[in-house]
C-alpha positions in Angstrom: 14.0 16.1 20.3 16.0 13.4 21.8 13.5 10.2 22.6 14.5 6.9 24.1 12.3 3.8 23.6 13.1 1.3 26.4 12.6 -2.5 26.8 10.8 -3.1 23.4 11.3 -5.8 21.1 13.3 -4.4 18.2 12.7 -6.0 14.9 14.4 -4.9 11.7 13.0 -7.2 9.1 15.8 -6.5 6.4 18.7 -7.4 8.8 17.0 -10.2 10.8 17.5 -8.2 14.1 14.9 -9.6 16.8 16.0 -8.6 20.2 14.7 -7.0 23.3 16.5 -3.5 24.1 16.4 0.2 23.9 16.4 2.4 20.8 17.3 6.1 21.1 16.5 9.0 18.6 17.9 12.2 18.2 16.4 14.5 15.6 15.1 12.7 13.0 17.6 10.1 13.2 18.0 6.6 15.1 21.4 7.0 17.0 21.5 3.8 19.0 19.9 0.4 18.8 19.9 -2.3 21.6 22.4 -0.8 23.8 22.1 3.3 24.5 25.0 5.0 26.2 24.3 6.4 29.9 25.4 9.6 28.4 22.4 10.1 26.5 19.7 12.1 28.3 16.3 12.1 26.5 13.8 14.7 26.6 11.2 11.7 26.7 11.0 8.1 27.4 8.5 5.7 26.0 8.2 2.4 27.9 7.8 -0.4 25.4 7.8 -3.3 27.7 5.8 -6.2 25.9 5.6 -4.0 22.6 7.3 -4.5 19.3 9.4 -1.5 17.9 9.6 -1.9 14.2 10.3 0.2 11.2 7.3 2.6 10.1 5.0 0.7 7.5 5.7 1.6 3.8 2.2 1.3 1.9 2.5 1.2 -2.1 -1.2 2.0 -2.8 -3.3 4.8 -1.3 -5.6 7.3 -2.5 -6.1 10.5 -0.7 -8.8 12.0 -2.3 -7.2 15.4 -2.8 -7.6 17.2 -5.0 -11.0 17.0 -6.0 -12.7 14.4 -4.0 -12.4 16.0 -0.7 -16.0 15.1 0.2 -14.7 11.3 0.2 -11.6 11.9 1.9 -9.0 14.7 2.8 -5.4 14.8 3.0 -5.4 15.8 6.6 -7.9 13.1 7.6 -6.3 10.3 5.6 -2.8 11.0 6.7 -3.7 11.1 10.3 -5.5 7.7 9.5 -2.1 6.6 8.0 -0.3 7.6 11.2 -2.9 5.8 13.2 -1.8 2.5 11.4 1.7 2.8 11.9 1.9 3.9 8.2 4.7 6.1 7.8 5.6 6.3 4.2 2.9 5.9 1.5 2.4 5.9 -2.4 -0.4 7.9 -3.6 -2.1 6.9 -7.1 -2.6 9.8 -9.7 -6.4 9.5 -10.3 -7.3 12.7 -8.6 -9.1 15.4 -10.3 -7.5 16.8 -11.9 -5.1 13.9 -12.4 -1.3 14.4 -11.2 -0.2 15.2 -14.6 1.4 18.7 -13.9 4.5 19.5 -11.6 2.5 22.1 -9.8 0.0 19.8 -8.7 2.7 17.2 -7.4 4.7 20.1 -5.8 1.5 21.3 -3.8 0.5 17.7 -2.6 3.9 17.3 -1.2 4.0 20.7 0.2 0.8 20.0 2.0 1.8 16.6 3.3 5.0 18.2 4.7 3.1 20.8 6.8 1.0 18.0 8.3 3.9 16.1 9.4 1.8 12.8 9.7 3.3 10.7 7.1 5.8 10.9 4.3 3.9 11.0 0.8 5.5 9.7 -2.6 3.2 10.6 -5.2 2.8 8.6 -8.6 2.6 10.8 -11.5 0.1 10.3 -14.5 1.6 8.4 -17.3 -0.4 9.9 -19.7 -1.9 13.2 -19.9 -5.4 13.2 -18.0 -5.0 9.6 -17.8 -6.5 9.6 -21.2 -4.1 7.0 -22.5 -3.1 9.0 -25.5 -0.1 11.7 -25.3 2.6 11.0 -22.6 3.2 13.3 -19.8 6.7 15.0 -19.1 7.8 12.4 -17.0 11.2 14.2 -16.5 9.5 17.3 -15.0 7.3 15.2 -13.0 10.1 13.4 -11.2 11.8 16.6 -10.5 8.5 17.7 -8.9 8.6 14.7 -6.8 7.1 11.7 -8.6 8.6 8.3 -7.6 7.1 6.5 -10.8 4.2 6.7 -13.0 0.9 5.2 -13.4 -2.7 4.9 -15.1 -4.3 3.9 -11.5 -7.2 2.0 -12.9 -7.4 3.2 -16.5 -6.0 1.1 -19.0 -4.2 2.1 -22.2 -5.7 0.6 -24.9 -3.2 1.3 -27.6 -0.2 -1.1 -27.1 1.9 1.4 -29.2 1.2 4.3 -26.7 2.4 1.8 -23.7 5.4 0.8 -25.7 6.5 4.2 -26.2 5.9 5.0 -22.4 8.0 1.8 -21.6 10.6 2.9 -23.8 10.7 6.5 -22.5 10.9 5.2 -18.9 13.5 2.7 -19.6 15.7 5.4 -21.0 15.9 7.5 -17.9 15.2 4.6 -15.5 11.8 5.5 -14.1 9.5 2.7 -13.3 6.1 2.2 -14.6 3.2 1.1 -12.4 0.5 -0.8 -14.1 -2.7 -2.7 -13.0 -3.0 -5.7 -15.3 -6.6 -5.6 -16.6 -7.8 -5.7 -20.4 -10.0 -2.7 -21.1 -12.6 -4.9 -22.8 -12.8 -7.7 -20.3 -12.6 -5.6 -17.3 -15.9 -4.0 -17.4 -17.7 -6.0 -14.9 -18.6 -5.6 -11.3 -17.7 -9.1 -10.0 -15.3 -11.8 -10.6 -16.6 -14.5 -13.0 -17.8 -17.7 -11.2 -20.6 -19.3 -9.7 -21.6 -16.2 -7.1 -21.4 -13.6 -10.2 -23.8 -16.2 -12.1 -26.3 -16.7 -9.0 -26.4 -13.1 -8.0 -26.8 -12.0 -11.9 -23.8 -9.6 -11.5 -21.8 -8.5 -14.5 -18.4 -10.3 -14.5 -14.6 -10.0 -14.9 -13.0 -13.3 -16.2 -9.4 -14.0 -15.1 -8.3 -13.6 -18.8 -8.8 -10.1 -18.0 -5.8 -10.0 -16.0 -3.8 -12.6 -17.6 -4.2 -11.1 -21.5 -3.0 -7.7 -20.1 -0.1 -9.4 -18.0 1.0 -11.1 -21.4 1.3 -7.7 -23.0 3.0 -6.3 -20.5 6.0 -8.9 -20.0 6.2 -8.7 -24.1 6.5 -5.0 -23.8 9.1 -5.4 -20.8 11.2 -8.1 -23.1 10.9 -5.5 -25.9 12.0 -2.1 -23.9 13.8 -3.3 -20.7 11.5 -1.1 -18.9 11.1 -1.7 -14.8 7.5 -2.6 -14.3 5.6 -2.8 -10.9 2.5 -4.8 -11.0 -0.2 -3.3 -8.8 -2.7 -5.5 -7.0 -2.7 -8.9 -8.6 -5.7 -11.0 -8.2 -5.8 -14.7 -9.5 -3.8 -17.6 -9.2 -3.1 -17.7 -13.1 -1.6 -14.1 -12.7 0.6 -15.4 -10.0 1.9 -18.2 -12.0 2.8 -15.9 -14.9 4.5 -13.5 -12.8 6.5 -16.4 -11.0 7.6 -17.2 -14.7 8.5 -13.6 -15.3 10.7 -13.4 -12.6 12.5 -16.6 -13.2 13.1 -15.2 -16.6 14.6 -12.2 -14.9 12.3 -9.8 -16.1 12.6 -6.3 -14.2 9.2 -7.0 -12.3 7.7 -6.7 -9.0 4.1 -7.0 -7.7 1.6 -6.3 -4.9 -1.4 -7.6 -3.5 -4.2 -5.9 -1.9 -5.4 -6.6 1.9 -8.8 -7.3 0.3 -7.7 -10.1 -2.2 -5.3 -11.6 0.4 -8.1 -12.3 2.8 -11.7 -12.3 1.1 -13.4 -14.3 -1.7 -16.6 -13.8 -4.0 -18.4 -15.4 -1.4 -18.1 -12.8 1.2 -20.4 -10.4 -1.3 -23.0 -12.6 0.4 -26.6 -11.0 -0.4 -25.2 -8.0 -2.5 -23.2 -6.4 0.3 -21.6 -3.2 -1.2 -18.9 -3.1 1.2 -17.2 -5.7 -0.9 -17.4 -4.0 -4.1 -13.7 -3.6 -4.4 -11.1 -3.4 -7.5 -9.8 -5.9 -8.7 -13.0 -7.8 -7.9 -12.9 -10.6 -5.1 -12.2 -13.8 -6.7 -12.4 -17.4 -5.6 -10.5 -19.2 -2.7 -8.2 -21.0 -5.0 -7.0 -17.4 -6.0 -6.9 -16.1 -2.4 -4.7 -19.2 -1.1 -2.3 -18.7 -4.3 -1.9 -14.9 -3.7 -1.1 -15.7 0.2 1.3 -18.4 -0.7 3.1 -16.0 -3.5 3.2 -13.2 -0.9 5.0 -15.7 1.7 7.5 -17.2 -0.9 8.4 -13.8 -2.4 6.8 -14.2 -5.8 4.6 -11.0 -4.8 6.9 -8.6 -3.1 4.6 -6.1 -0.9 1.2 -6.1 0.8 -0.7 -3.0 0.2 -4.0 -1.3 1.8 -5.5 -0.1 -1.6 -6.9 2.6 0.7 -9.6 4.1 -1.2 -12.0 6.3 0.7 -15.5 6.4 -0.8 -18.7 8.6 0.6 -21.7 7.0 2.3 -23.8 8.3 -0.6 -21.6 6.4 -3.3 -21.5 3.0 -1.3 -25.1 2.6 -0.2 -26.1 1.9 -3.3 -27.0 -1.7 -5.2 -24.1 -3.5 -5.5 -23.4 -3.1 -9.2 -24.1 0.8 -8.9 -21.8 1.4 -5.7 -18.6 3.0 -6.2 -15.8 0.4 -5.6 -13.3 0.9 -2.6 -12.6 0.6 0.9 -10.8 2.4 3.6 -7.7 0.4 4.6 -4.7 2.5 6.0 -5.5 1.7 9.8 -6.2 -2.2 8.9 -2.8 -3.0 7.1 -0.8 -3.8 10.0 -3.4 -6.2 11.8 -4.2 -7.9 8.3 -0.5 -8.4 7.5 -0.2 -10.1 11.1 -3.0 -12.3 10.5 -1.8 -13.5 7.3 1.6 -14.2 8.7 0.1 -16.2 11.8 -1.7 -18.1 9.2 1.2 -18.9 7.1 3.2 -19.6 10.3 5.7 -16.7 9.6 8.1 -15.1 12.0 7.0 -11.5 12.8 9.9 -10.3 10.8 9.1 -12.2 7.8 5.6 -10.9 8.0 6.7 -7.4 8.4 9.0 -7.3 5.8 6.1 -7.2 3.3 4.9 -4.0 4.7 8.2 -2.4 5.5 11.4 -3.3 3.9 10.3 -5.0 0.9 8.2 -2.1 -0.3 11.2 0.2 -0.1 13.1 -2.2 -2.4 10.3 -1.8 -4.9 10.6 2.0 -4.6 14.2 1.8 -4.9 16.4 4.7 -5.9 13.4 6.9 -6.6 13.2 8.1 -2.9 16.5 9.2 -2.8 18.6 8.8 0.5 15.4 7.2 2.3 16.1 4.1 0.2 19.0 3.2 2.4 16.8 3.5 5.6 13.3 3.8 5.3 11.4 0.4 6.2 14.4 -0.3 8.5 15.8 0.2 11.8 19.1 0.9 11.3 21.9 3.4 13.3 22.1 6.5 11.6 18.9 6.0 9.6 15.7 7.7 9.4 13.7 7.6 12.6 10.4 6.5 11.0 9.1 3.9 13.9 6.0 1.9 14.7 5.6 0.9 18.3 2.5 -1.8 18.5 1.2 -4.3 20.8 1.2 -7.6 19.1 -1.1 -9.3 21.5 -3.9 -6.8 21.8 -6.8 -7.8 19.8 -9.3 -5.2 18.5 -12.6 -5.5 16.4 -12.7 -3.2 13.3 -15.6 -0.8 14.0 -16.5 1.8 11.3 -17.2 4.4 13.7 -13.7 4.0 15.4 -11.7 4.7 12.2 -9.8 7.8 11.7 -10.2 8.0 8.1 -12.9 10.1 6.7 -14.6 7.1 4.9 -15.7 4.5 7.2 -16.5 1.8 4.6 -14.5 -1.4 4.9 -15.2 -4.8 4.0 -13.9 -5.9 7.5 -16.3 -4.1 9.7 -19.8 -5.3 10.3 -22.9 -3.8 12.0 -22.7 -5.5 15.4 -19.0 -6.4 15.4 -16.0 -6.3 13.4 -13.3 -8.5 12.3 -11.1 -9.1 15.1 -7.5 -8.6 14.5 -4.4 -8.7 16.6 -2.0 -5.8 16.7 -2.6 -2.3 18.1 -0.5 0.5 17.2 0.5 2.6 20.1 3.0 5.2 18.8 3.9 6.2 15.4 7.1 8.4 14.7 8.1 10.3 11.6 11.3 11.8 11.3 11.5 11.5 14.9 8.5 13.2 15.6 5.2 11.8 17.3 2.8 11.7 14.3 0.0 9.4 16.5 -0.3 8.3 20.0 -2.9 6.1 21.1 -5.1 8.1 23.6 -3.5 11.1 22.2 -4.9 11.5 18.5 
């Protein structure tokens, strides 16, 4: 299909492109940016006057709940939610049921995603069999099946020797290990340590749960040379340790969730289970440090941490409710909200959800590493067209995701955001169009 997007504000965060112009798509590729040949005859034209034409968003952390948890979310509904949020590529975690520890499961998931044509799917394989933290998976076979890295999701490896062996194996073959830094013994609470948890009588998770795990990870990275991506940092102390590790030159990257970037433990209010997320919401000083670290590049990417939860599992007392929140449709708006508060340019803001996540993925995504998360001639036509001025309230009943639970939606009115996706293209095809589903 030949498609022409006219008069849009073209933004490519990686190159610094920011200008008004046209963009032409033929097949699955961008063939012209800015000036389009008069000989180009489009089958369809999109008028993007007043709109931003940006690379499709890249989300490094989403759970699609398939296989095994279809009552909370299904591949079809969650990839539709991704397209509605302008997300054209996403990384899914391996904590499905059964876990993604066999090549056949990975191949099936990728095949189903390709048939739906809503979003590119990059699975993380389980680091250990059954995520039990004992026996390493066949990483080479999982990589051949399509895995872009290996993770334990929220399940820590208790035995440091097992983790060391996993990192040695990964380093030998150039794989990236994705780890959530949380000590297994200190991380069993439901809220962050502090005055709020004490006042509400909730079991707590101290900052040390994150920093102790980070110290262990960094020591093992020094010993093995493995490349590690740190998932969803949550504390100011953790940010400082990451900053030192990067100055030292350790091969580490990191992300932060939209929840930790904007909310604090005070938002729990009177046991609001919508605020039950992992990692737990921490204090304002932690949130401020996370916002600053994302702005200065210490933290590489912003993620939705999309975790659909069923109503039955969320409408429980705070300590019993299942942690998680829907986030794919909120990633763009919450990124723009953060960027405006930090007084960043639109390109700088979008980099954290486009080109920088692709840099984290690196060669694991093959030829897409050169053009995903970018607007570049000859590159893949994964594009998000959005209205930066249109404001909208986050309402649960308006979300595409099968799960309607998010900390940013309220009964009477939602958290108001600017930035509304109008059209999402994946490989040159229309995956989403506002008003058209």
